[in-house]
Phi, psi and omega in degrees: 000149184282156179258012177125160181298144173281156177259155175216134176292143184303324186265009174278162181294144181296139176301334181289345176073025177286144182249155179280171178296346177263017178068023180253148177299132173286140174297149173308320179298323187267004187229254190282338179310314184301339182264336187263010189282009186074234182298330181273003184295143172257152183287150175301134185280350179200167183295327177303310178293322175301315178301314181293322180288335177284327171303308185297325177294323174294319176302315183270001175060046178262086184299318185300316183297309176311309183290324181289342181248010178265128180305138180302332179289346180228004186291124175286167174291329180201166185241128178262146181236143170272098187289345182268339183275181184213131175280132188260341179160164186226139170225117178276119178267334181192140176227114178237147172247121179276343174199174178301338183245003184224134184211163178226144178228120173261130183215165173235119174246141181243137186229139178240104179288153180294128178074012180225170181283150178297155176222165183241135173254112177245118189219143170251106180271147173256142181226147176234142174258117180221138176055038176078006182231145172275137182232147178272132182255302182188176183215153176249123180285137177249145174040000000 
């Protein structure tokens, strides 16, 4: 269980590793922070942005955001965090819309538990657009 959300300065690179059009890492303030702000948050405009913001939420241990963006049909009661480990990076491999309300994002996220070897989560996540918001539904682990 988490000991509470972690802090990140607004001008640090965003954990999701998104780049600007000038191939520079986006600052947290210009990227995922706008979605993670709690009551003042704006909804992610697409499944790709939602997936990146959810990765940032895992890095920063923002359980409330993860639960609030998880579709009610598959949402767990809580999210557990390995508070001693560290997320090492995210690579989005593909983001596709199969319809105006359904999308998939394939990504690889790397994590290093304390005192153990790093591992990769390679997943194809499903998202749905309902009531004007994108929701994470579920994911299938690949390789």
